[in-house]
N, C-alpha and C positions, 0 to 999 in steps of 0.2 A: 496499632494502626493497620497492619497487614490484614488481620482478621476482620476488622471493621469494614475495610474497603472491599475485601473479598466477599463478605456476607452481603454487603449492600448491592453490589453489582450482580450477585446471584439471586437477589430477592425480586419480587414482583415490582416493587417500587423502582428499583434500579433499572430493571429491564424496560419498564414503561418510559422512564426518563430517556434511556438510550434510544428507544424506538421514536420518541417524540423528536429528538435531535436529528435522527436519520431522516425523518419525514421533512423537517424544515430544510435540511441540506439538499434533499432531492428537489425541492421546490426552487432552491437557489440555482441548482444545476440548470433548470429550464430557463432561467433568466439570462438572456444573451447580453453582449456588450451594448446592444441597442435598447436595453431595458424592456425588451418584449419577452413574453412567455413563449417558449418553444417546446411544446409537449413532445415533439419528435425526438429532440435531444434527450429529454428526460427518460423516455421509453427505451431508447437505444442504450443510454447509460445504465439503466436498471438491468437490461439484458446482459450487458458486458460484466457488470458487477456480479450478477447471479452466476454467470459462467465461471468467473474468477473464483467465486466462493466454492462452487462445486469442485473445481479443480484443486482448490486449496485443501479439500478434505481427502484428496487422493495423495497419500504420502509415499514418495519413492524412498526417502531416507529421513529419519527424524533425529534431531540432535537431542542429547539427554536433558539439557536445561532450556528447551524451547527452540523453535525454529526448525524448518524442514525444507527439503527439496521436493517441489511439486511439479506436475507436468504443465509448466507455462502459466501458472495462475497470475503472476505479476504482470505478464504481458497484457492481459485483458484489462487490468486496471490502468496500465500505461496507455493503452489504446484510446481510452476516453479523452485524455489530454491531446493525443496526437490527432484525433478526429475532430474535436470540438474546441480545443483551446486550453490555455493554462488554468484558468479559473475552474472550468469544468473538471479538468484532470485532478487538480488538488482536492476539490470537494469530493470527487468520486473516491479518491484514495482515503480520505477521512471517513467517508461512509463505509467503505470496506473495512477499515480498522475498527469502527464502532460495531459493525456487524459481527466481526470476530470477537469483540469484547462481549457482545450480547450472547453469543453461542458458547464461547470458550473463555470465560473470564479468568485471568490469572494476574492478580494484583498484589504486589508486595510493598509498594511505595507510591505516593501520589505523583512524584516526578516520573517514575517508571511507567505509571498508567498513561500519562500524557505522551511520553516519548514513544512507547511501544505500540500504542493503538492509533490515535489520530495523527500524530506527527510523522512517525516512521512510514506509514502507508500514504499519508498525504504527500510526503516527499516524492513519491513515485510520479506525481503529476508535474513536478518541476522541469522534467526533461522536455516537456512540450514547448518550452521556450525556443527550442531548436527545431521544431516540427516542420518549418518551411525551408530548412537548409537542405543541401544535397545529402542523400542518405539520411534524411530527417528521421525516419522511423527507427533506425538503429541508434542514432544519436539520442533520440528521445528516450529510448529504452535504457541505454547505458547510463545517461545522466540520472534518470529516474531511480534505477537500482543503486546507483552510487549515493544518492540522497538517502535512500532507505538504509543503506549500509552505515552511513555516518551517524544517523540518528539512533539506529539500533545499537551501535557500538557505544554511544554515549549512555544509553539506557543500561547496557551491559555492565558498566562500571558499578552501578548500584548493586547488582547481583554478585559480581565477582570481588567487590571490595572486601567483604568479610572473609573470602577464601584466600585472597592474595595479601591482605593486610597492607595495602598501599594503593593510592590513586593511580599512579603510573603503571604499576604492575596490573592493576585491575583493568586499565584502559588497554594495555597490550593484550591481555588475555581476552578481553571483549572483542577487540579487533580481529584477532585470530579466529575466535569462535564464530563470529558473524560472517567473516569472509568465507568460511568453509562451505556453508550452505547457500549463501546468496550468490557467490561466484559460480558454484556448480550449476545452479539453475540458470544463471545469467549466460554462461558459456553455451549451454545447450540451446537456449532460446535464440541467441545471436546467430548460431548456425542455421536455424530455421528461417530467420529473418532475411538471410541472403538469397532465399528463393524469390526470384523476381515476381512470380505470379501472386505472391502474398502481398507485396507492396501495391501492385495493381489493384488487387481486391480491396484493400483497405482504403486506397486513395479514391475509390469510387464514392465513398461515404464521407470523405474528408471535407470539412467546411473551412474554407480559406478566410482568415481574418487578418 
């Protein structure tokens, strides 16, 4: 199963399927709650995802079984939700995850595929539920990376289960493993987000819903 999935997503057919899903999702990003197409949102979302992906390729520290500390790549995915709303944030996260699958596919199990790519990064958009609260940007980011941490840890059980020979041992190992790199990047990013000028800059483009 591992080899079949890995070969499929590395093939032209798998890549075309992934691209088709990304295009459909980007169209959905442009649809606001008023059921209207907003090309401006789609363009800005595409730019933020592109920035996030470029930063994601700059590795400050890489974990041996996947996952790495990058210069604020998760922030730019989270920003989509903060600026435009929950739906756009979740979709943007899923798009980012599929883009990562398109460029760097690593598939060992169907459940791991779903958790690691669309769901883990899609969870980054959930923090935008708090986007209109006081210190909403920081709360949005923290809840977003917490969501990714939880989903990535669940996925990690699949990888570590064979190593630890037990579900609970695998879960504990996965939690510790994912906390190491997600918390490191999260801590550095939160320090940056305390700069008042950044909030002022981002709020200039925020759409209140």
